[in-house]
C-alpha positions in Angstrom: -248.6 285.3 116.8 -245.0 285.9 117.8 -243.1 287.3 114.8 -239.9 288.1 116.6 -238.7 285.4 119.0 -235.6 287.4 120.1 -237.6 290.3 121.4 -240.9 288.3 121.8 -242.9 290.7 119.6 -246.3 289.8 118.4 -247.9 290.8 115.1 -250.5 292.6 117.2 -247.7 294.7 118.8 -246.2 295.5 115.4 -249.7 296.6 114.1 -250.2 298.8 117.2 -246.8 300.5 116.7 -247.7 301.1 113.0 -251.1 302.6 113.9 -249.6 304.8 116.7 -246.6 306.3 114.9 -246.6 305.2 111.2 -242.9 304.1 111.2 -241.1 304.0 107.9 -238.5 301.4 108.7 -238.4 298.1 110.7 -235.8 299.8 112.9 -238.4 302.4 113.8 -240.9 299.7 114.7 -238.4 298.1 117.0 -237.7 301.5 118.6 -241.4 302.2 119.1 -241.6 298.8 120.9 -238.6 299.6 123.1 -236.1 297.1 121.6 -233.8 296.7 118.6 -233.2 294.0 116.0 -231.2 291.0 117.1 -230.8 288.2 114.5 -232.9 289.9 111.8 -234.9 286.9 110.7 -238.2 288.7 111.5 -237.4 291.8 109.4 -239.3 290.6 106.3 -242.3 289.6 108.4 -242.4 292.9 110.2 -242.0 294.8 106.9 -245.0 292.8 105.5 -247.1 293.6 108.6 -246.1 297.3 108.3 -247.2 297.4 104.6 -250.5 295.8 105.4 -251.2 298.1 108.4 -250.2 301.3 106.6 -252.1 300.2 103.5 -255.2 299.5 105.5 -254.8 303.0 107.0 -254.7 304.5 103.5 -251.1 305.5 103.8 -248.4 304.7 101.2 -246.3 301.8 102.6 -243.1 303.6 101.5 -244.1 306.7 103.5 -244.6 309.0 100.4 -247.4 311.5 100.0 -248.1 310.5 96.4 -251.5 311.0 94.9 -251.7 307.3 94.0 -251.7 306.4 97.7 -253.6 309.3 99.1 -256.9 308.4 100.8 -260.0 309.1 98.6 -262.2 312.0 99.8 -265.8 312.2 98.9 
C-alpha cells in the first residue's frame, strides 16, 4: 500500500528501511529511502509503521535501551 503519495513510498519500503537501519525519526526513514518529507500527511502513518516494525524486532520504538523493551533471552 502506498503510504506517501508525494514520494510514492509503500508500507513495505518503510518496513524494509526500519529493518535495515532502525531509524529513530520519520526524517531518517525518508533519508534511508532517498527522499525527504513533502506535505507531511504521511508522517503519522510512517511513525505507526516504524513502531510496529521496531516492536516486532524486539526494539523499543523510542530507540531506548531500557530493560522493559529489551528482547527476552532464554
